[in-house]
C-alpha positions as CSV (number, residue, x, y, z in Angstrom):
1,M,126.4,56.1,76.5
2,K,127.4,59.7,77.3
3,L,130.6,59.2,75.3
4,E,128.7,57.9,72.2
5,T,126.3,60.9,72.5
6,I,129.2,63.3,72.5
7,K,130.8,61.7,69.5
8,T,127.5,61.8,67.6
9,T,127.0,65.4,68.5
10,I,130.5,66.4,67.3
11,L,130.1,64.5,64.1
12,S,126.7,66.2,63.4
13,V,128.2,69.6,64.0
14,L,131.2,68.9,61.7
15,V,128.8,67.7,58.9
16,C,126.7,70.8,59.3
17,L,129.7,73.0,59.2
18,S,131.0,71.3,56.1
19,I,127.7,71.8,54.3
20,F,127.6,75.4,55.4
21,L,131.2,76.1,54.1
22,T,130.4,74.3,50.8
23,W,127.4,76.5,50.4
24,L,129.5,79.6,51.0
25,I,132.0,78.5,48.3
26,W,129.3,77.9,45.8
27,N,127.6,81.2,46.4
28,N,130.5,83.5,46.8
29,Q,132.8,82.7,43.8
30,P,134.5,85.9,42.7
31,N,133.2,87.4,39.5
32,Y,135.8,87.0,36.7
33,E,133.5,88.1,33.8
34,W,135.6,91.3,33.4
35,L,138.7,89.2,32.7
36,N,137.9,87.8,29.2
37,L,141.1,86.3,28.1
38,N,139.7,85.5,24.7
39,D,139.4,89.2,24.1
40,L,143.2,89.7,24.6
41,S,144.0,88.1,21.3
42,N,141.7,90.6,19.6
43,I,143.7,93.6,20.8
44,S,144.9,95.6,17.8
45,I,147.9,97.8,17.9
46,S,148.0,98.9,14.3
47,K,147.9,96.5,11.3
48,E,148.3,92.9,10.2
49,K,150.4,92.3,7.1
50,K,151.1,89.5,4.7
51,V,154.6,88.0,4.1
52,S,154.7,89.7,0.7
53,Q,154.3,93.2,2.4
54,I,157.1,92.6,5.0
55,V,159.8,90.4,3.2
56,L,160.8,92.5,0.2
57,P,163.9,93.2,-1.9
58,D,165.6,96.4,-0.9
59,K,167.0,96.9,-4.5
60,S,166.3,96.1,-8.1
61,V,169.1,96.1,-10.6
62,Y,168.6,95.8,-14.4
63,H,171.5,94.8,-16.6
64,Q,171.4,95.6,-20.3
65,N,173.9,96.7,-23.0
66,N,176.8,96.2,-20.5
67,M,175.2,98.8,-18.2
68,A,173.5,98.5,-14.8
69,Y,170.4,100.5,-13.7
70,G,169.0,100.3,-10.2
71,T,166.2,101.5,-8.0
72,V,165.0,101.2,-4.4
73,Q,161.7,102.9,-5.1
74,N,158.8,101.1,-3.2
75,G,156.4,101.3,-6.1
76,E,158.7,99.6,-8.6
77,V,159.8,96.9,-6.2
78,N,156.2,96.1,-5.2
79,R,155.2,96.1,-8.9
80,I,157.9,93.6,-9.7
81,M,157.1,91.3,-6.8
82,K,153.4,91.4,-7.6
83,E,154.2,90.2,-11.1
84,L,156.4,87.4,-9.9
85,E,153.7,86.2,-7.6
86,S,151.7,85.2,-10.7
87,W,154.5,82.9,-12.1
88,N,155.1,79.2,-11.6
89,F,158.6,78.2,-10.5
90,D,160.0,74.8,-11.1
91,I,163.3,74.2,-9.3
92,I,165.3,71.9,-11.5
93,S,168.9,71.9,-10.1
94,T,171.1,73.0,-7.2
95,K,174.7,73.9,-7.5
96,R,177.5,75.4,-5.4
97,L,179.5,78.0,-7.5
98,S,182.5,80.1,-6.9
99,H,182.3,83.8,-6.1
100,N,183.3,84.7,-9.6
101,E,180.7,82.4,-11.1
102,I,178.0,83.9,-9.0
103,N,179.1,87.4,-10.0
104,Y,178.8,86.3,-13.6
105,L,175.3,85.2,-13.0
106,I,174.3,88.4,-11.4
107,M,176.1,90.8,-13.8
108,S,175.3,89.3,-17.2
109,N,173.3,91.3,-19.7
110,Q,169.6,90.9,-19.9
111,R,169.2,90.1,-16.3
112,L,167.1,91.6,-13.5
113,V,168.5,91.1,-10.0
114,L,166.4,91.5,-6.8
115,E,168.6,91.9,-3.7
116,F,167.2,91.1,-0.3
117,P,168.8,92.6,2.9
118,D,169.5,89.1,4.3
119,D,168.7,85.4,4.0
120,I,165.1,84.3,3.2
121,P,164.1,80.7,3.9
122,F,162.4,79.0,0.9
123,N,159.6,77.9,3.3
124,V,158.7,81.5,3.9
125,Y,158.5,82.4,0.3
126,Q,156.4,79.3,-0.3
127,N,153.6,81.5,0.9
128,V,154.4,84.2,-1.7
129,F,155.6,82.4,-4.9
130,H,154.1,79.3,-6.5
131,F,156.6,76.5,-6.6
132,T,155.4,73.5,-8.6
133,N,157.9,71.2,-6.8
134,K,156.3,68.8,-4.2
135,K,159.3,69.5,-2.0
136,I,161.1,72.8,-1.8
137,P,164.7,73.2,-0.7
138,N,165.4,73.4,3.1
139,A,167.7,76.4,2.4
140,N,167.9,80.2,2.2
141,F,168.5,82.8,-0.6
142,D,169.2,86.5,-0.7
143,H,169.2,87.2,-4.5
144,I,166.7,86.4,-7.2
145,V,168.1,86.7,-10.8
146,V,165.6,86.7,-13.7
147,E,166.9,85.8,-17.1
148,L,165.2,88.2,-19.6
149,K,166.5,87.0,-22.9
150,K,164.6,84.2,-24.6
151,G,165.6,80.8,-23.4
152,S,165.3,77.4,-24.9
153,K,162.2,75.2,-25.0
154,L,159.9,78.1,-24.2
155,V,161.2,78.5,-20.7
156,N,163.4,81.0,-19.0
157,R,165.8,80.5,-16.1
158,I,165.3,82.1,-12.6
159,Y,168.2,81.8,-10.1
160,F,167.7,81.9,-6.3
161,I,171.2,82.6,-4.9
162,S,172.6,82.5,-1.4
163,S,175.7,84.7,-1.3
164,K,176.6,83.2,2.1
165,T,176.8,79.6,1.0
166,N,177.4,80.2,-2.7
167,K,174.5,77.8,-3.5
168,V,172.4,78.5,-6.6
169,F,168.9,77.0,-7.0
170,E,168.0,77.1,-10.7
171,A,164.3,77.3,-11.6
172,S,162.4,77.5,-14.8
173,T,159.3,79.6,-15.7
174,D,157.1,80.3,-18.7
175,Q,158.8,82.3,-21.3
176,K,155.6,84.2,-22.2
177,K,155.5,85.6,-18.7
178,I,159.1,86.8,-19.0
179,Q,158.3,88.7,-22.3
180,V,155.4,90.5,-20.7
181,F,157.5,91.2,-17.6
182,L,160.3,92.7,-19.8
183,T,157.8,95.0,-21.6
184,H,156.5,96.3,-18.2
185,L,160.1,96.7,-17.0
186,N,161.1,98.9,-20.0
187,Q,158.0,101.0,-19.5
188,N,159.2,101.8,-16.0
189,L,162.8,102.7,-16.7
190,D,162.3,106.3,-15.7
191,V,162.6,105.2,-12.0
192,Y,165.9,103.5,-12.6
193,D,169.3,105.3,-12.2
194,P,172.7,104.3,-13.6
195,Y,174.5,102.0,-11.1
196,A,178.0,100.7,-10.9
197,A,179.4,97.6,-9.1
198,Y,182.0,97.9,-6.3
199,T,183.9,95.0,-4.9
200,I,183.8,94.4,-1.1
201,K,184.3,91.4,1.2
202,N,184.7,87.9,-0.4
203,N,184.7,89.5,-3.8
204,K,181.0,90.4,-3.4
205,K,179.7,93.0,-5.7
206,V,177.6,95.8,-4.3
207,F,175.6,98.0,-6.7
208,L,175.4,101.7,-6.0
209,P,174.3,104.8,-7.9
210,T,176.9,106.4,-10.1
211,N,175.4,109.9,-9.9
212,T,175.7,112.0,-6.8
213,P,172.7,111.1,-4.6
214,V,170.1,113.7,-3.7
215,M,167.6,112.6,-1.1
216,N,164.7,114.1,0.8
217,Q,165.0,114.8,4.5
218,Y,162.0,114.8,6.8
219,N,160.6,115.9,10.1
220,Y,157.7,113.9,11.5
221,A,155.4,114.6,14.5
222,I,154.7,111.3,16.3
223,T,152.0,109.9,18.5
224,D,152.4,107.4,21.3
225,I,150.9,103.9,21.2
226,E,149.4,103.1,24.7
227,I,151.7,100.8,26.5
228,D,148.6,99.3,28.2
229,K,147.8,97.7,24.9
230,F,151.1,95.9,24.7
231,K,150.8,95.0,28.4
232,K,147.5,93.2,27.7
233,V,149.0,91.4,24.7
234,L,152.3,90.3,26.3
235,F,151.3,89.2,29.8
236,R,149.1,86.1,30.2
237,D,147.0,87.7,32.9
238,P,147.3,91.6,32.8
239,S,145.3,91.8,36.1
240,F,148.3,90.6,38.0
241,V,150.8,93.0,36.4
242,K,152.2,95.7,38.7
243,K,153.8,99.0,37.6
244,V,156.8,100.4,39.4
245,A,158.4,103.5,37.7
246,D,159.0,102.5,34.1
247,E,158.6,98.8,34.6
248,Y,155.7,96.4,34.5
249,T,156.0,92.9,35.9
250,N,153.9,89.9,37.0
251,G,156.7,88.5,39.0
252,T,158.3,86.6,36.2
253,S,158.1,88.5,32.9
254,L,159.2,92.2,32.7
255,L,158.3,95.0,30.4
256,R,160.5,98.1,30.6
257,T,159.8,101.4,28.8
258,D,162.2,104.1,27.7
259,D,159.9,107.1,27.5
260,D,162.6,109.4,26.1
261,H,163.0,107.2,22.9
262,K,159.5,105.6,22.9
263,V,161.0,102.1,23.0
264,F,160.2,99.2,25.2
265,S,161.8,95.8,25.9
266,F,159.8,92.8,27.1
267,V,161.6,89.8,28.6
268,N,160.1,86.4,29.3
269,P,162.9,84.6,31.3
270,A,160.9,81.4,31.6
271,E,161.8,80.7,27.9
272,N,165.3,79.4,27.4
273,N,167.0,81.3,24.6
274,E,170.2,79.2,24.7
275,L,169.1,76.5,22.2
276,N,171.5,74.2,20.4
277,H,169.4,73.7,17.3
278,V,168.2,75.9,14.4
279,D,164.4,76.5,14.4
280,D,163.1,76.1,10.9
281,H,160.0,78.0,11.8
282,L,161.8,81.0,13.4
283,F,161.1,83.4,10.5
284,M,157.3,82.7,10.3
285,K,156.9,82.6,14.0
286,S,158.3,86.1,14.2
287,I,155.9,87.4,11.6
288,D,152.9,85.6,13.0
289,F,153.7,86.9,16.5
290,I,153.4,90.5,15.4
291,N,150.3,89.8,13.3
292,Q,148.6,88.3,16.4
293,H,148.4,91.7,17.9
294,S,148.3,93.7,14.6
295,G,151.7,95.2,15.5
296,W,152.9,96.4,12.1
297,T,153.4,100.1,12.5
298,D,154.6,102.4,9.7
299,Q,156.8,100.7,7.0
300,F,158.7,98.0,8.9
301,Q,160.3,95.4,6.7
302,Y,162.5,92.3,7.2
303,F,166.1,93.2,7.6
304,E,168.2,90.4,9.1
305,M,168.1,87.0,10.8
306,N,170.5,85.4,13.2
307,E,169.6,81.8,13.4
308,K,172.2,80.9,16.1
309,E,170.8,83.6,18.4
310,H,167.2,82.8,17.3
311,E,166.8,86.5,16.5
312,V,164.9,88.2,13.7
313,T,165.0,92.0,13.0
314,F,162.5,94.2,11.1
315,R,163.7,97.7,10.2
316,L,161.8,100.9,9.5
317,F,162.1,101.9,5.8
318,K,161.6,105.4,4.3
319,D,161.3,105.9,0.5
320,G,162.8,102.5,0.1
321,Y,165.9,103.3,2.3
322,P,166.6,101.6,5.6
323,V,166.4,103.8,8.7
324,F,168.9,103.6,11.6
325,N,168.9,104.7,15.2
326,E,171.3,103.7,17.9
327,D,168.5,103.7,20.6
328,G,166.3,101.1,18.9
329,M,163.7,103.6,17.6
330,A,163.9,102.2,14.0
331,D,163.8,98.4,14.5
332,I,161.7,95.6,15.9
333,Q,163.7,92.8,17.4
334,E,162.5,89.3,18.4
335,Y,164.5,86.7,20.3
336,W,162.8,83.3,20.6
337,G,162.9,80.5,23.1
338,E,161.9,76.9,22.6
339,N,158.2,77.7,22.3
340,E,157.5,81.3,23.0
341,I,159.0,84.8,22.6
342,Y,162.0,85.3,24.9
343,K,162.7,89.0,24.3
344,Y,160.7,91.6,22.3
345,V,162.2,95.1,21.7
346,R,160.4,97.7,19.7
347,P,159.3,101.4,19.4
348,Y,155.8,102.4,20.6
349,Y,155.2,105.4,18.4
350,L,153.5,106.1,15.1
351,L,154.6,108.6,12.5
352,S,151.7,111.0,12.2
353,V,152.4,114.3,10.4
354,D,155.1,115.1,7.9
355,L,156.2,118.6,9.0
356,P,157.2,121.2,6.4
357,M,160.9,122.1,6.3
358,K,162.8,125.1,4.7
359,S,165.1,122.8,2.7
360,N,163.9,119.2,2.2
361,T,166.7,117.9,0.0
362,V,170.3,116.8,0.8
363,K,173.1,116.2,-1.6
364,L,175.4,113.4,-0.5
365,K,178.9,112.2,-1.4
366,S,179.1,110.0,-4.5
367,A,179.6,106.2,-4.1
368,T,183.1,106.6,-5.6
369,Q,183.9,109.1,-2.9
370,V,182.5,106.8,-0.2
371,I,184.5,103.8,-1.4
372,S,187.7,106.0,-1.5
373,E,187.0,107.3,2.0
374,L,186.6,103.8,3.4
375,K,189.8,102.5,1.7
376,N,191.8,105.5,3.0
377,D,190.6,105.0,6.6
378,S,193.4,103.2,8.4
379,S,190.9,101.8,11.0
380,I,188.9,100.0,8.3
381,N,189.8,96.7,6.7
382,M,187.9,96.5,3.4
383,N,187.8,92.7,3.8
384,N,185.4,93.3,6.7
385,V,183.0,95.6,4.8
386,E,180.0,93.4,4.1
387,D,177.6,96.0,2.5
388,I,177.2,99.7,1.7
389,A,173.9,101.5,1.4
390,L,172.2,104.8,1.4
391,G,169.9,105.2,4.4
392,Y,168.3,107.6,6.9
393,S,169.6,108.5,10.4
394,L,166.6,108.9,12.8
395,K,167.0,111.3,15.7
396,K,164.9,113.3,18.0
397,D,164.6,116.9,16.8
398,G,166.2,119.0,19.5
399,D,164.6,118.8,22.9
400,S,161.2,117.7,21.6
401,S,160.5,114.0,22.1
402,D,157.4,114.3,19.8
403,I,159.3,115.3,16.6
404,L,161.7,113.0,14.8
405,S,164.1,114.0,12.0
406,F,165.1,111.7,9.1
407,K,168.5,112.8,7.7
408,P,170.0,111.0,4.6
409,A,173.5,109.4,5.1
410,W,175.7,106.7,3.8
411,Y,176.0,103.5,5.8
412,Y,178.3,100.5,5.7
413,C,178.1,97.1,7.4
414,Y,181.3,96.3,9.2
415,N,181.7,92.8,10.8
416,G,177.9,92.6,11.1
417,V,177.4,96.1,12.5
418,W,175.9,98.9,10.5
419,K,177.8,102.2,10.9
420,V,177.2,105.7,9.6
421,L,180.0,106.9,7.3
422,G,182.1,109.5,9.2
423,G,180.6,108.5,12.6
424,G,182.7,106.9,15.3
425,D,179.9,104.9,16.9
426,K,177.6,102.3,15.5
427,D,174.3,103.7,14.4
428,G,172.5,100.4,13.8
429,L,172.4,97.0,15.2
430,E,174.4,93.8,15.2
């Protein structure tokens, strides 16, 4: 009897203790109301942008009377693209042409050519242009050629061209739209300059100004974007993030800042970047990712895509010209894993005040001089020159980290790397 009494007493104590501990748990839950994860998606760095504001041609070339006229002016490029957005495109054929045949398409009279900095997937521009086809090509393009002379059967031809694969996608559109477009084009010829074609790698034609370029140079004061905003966006639970020196980590992901150049890199090693397949949604994922935190600062535009590395780069543009900086201050890079961002590298400053300068114009070498200089450089094989362009070199102004200088320069793309003419080191990105 005594043993049974002891067992009953112990059991009663354990039951009471269990009830007491349960009561403690119910009534002493930590207060997580301050950690509203839904609010994190509403953090705004700067702006959201549409595809049509980010994925733009970097040059418009108009061919008439056996002459070429070109411009990179933002206003004209945007005007043209806005007009094309109102057209209907019906893709009627796909062909693979030779380099010479593509050059003929691009250089024929009464054609307007829109050049993009790199490949654009059709499925991205499906959100910009209206294609009447039920199914659009699973392919890319980097040129749009608009036929301006009157076509047959009240339609005109539009050619979407991939200079990498030599594929040409022929589309038709309403002839009336073309005639209105041509009228508007002729009304805006004052922003076009005489251009000439120069031959580079794979018999590709690059169109450059024939006159000696004169460009503005700038000094800008900048303001920092709080890193804390990016921390809240990039880490799933910012409350667990610890800061040591210039690094933020939650034990797995890492955000490292470069305060001298106002650039950070975020790495999420849990995502595997070594994928064996091409992601058809890579391009749109990259744009959507930045839009999710309104991360479009200043005038960043699409610049290049490396499908094998699952990488997309957006570059800062100034007055229609690309901006280059060897420390990453002029580009936003995204590397993707299977499902999420693997690596995100970008500046965290805003251009705020255009500072006055004693002399704000710079006269550069002519395109002919540039071509001659490249050909006469024994270290350069012209078969490896993939592009040539005017641009801006972005640097810190002296010892001040809060003032940036934009200096005009000629650039050339050599084996996938953009270099400044006359400079020994690369001044861009692969």
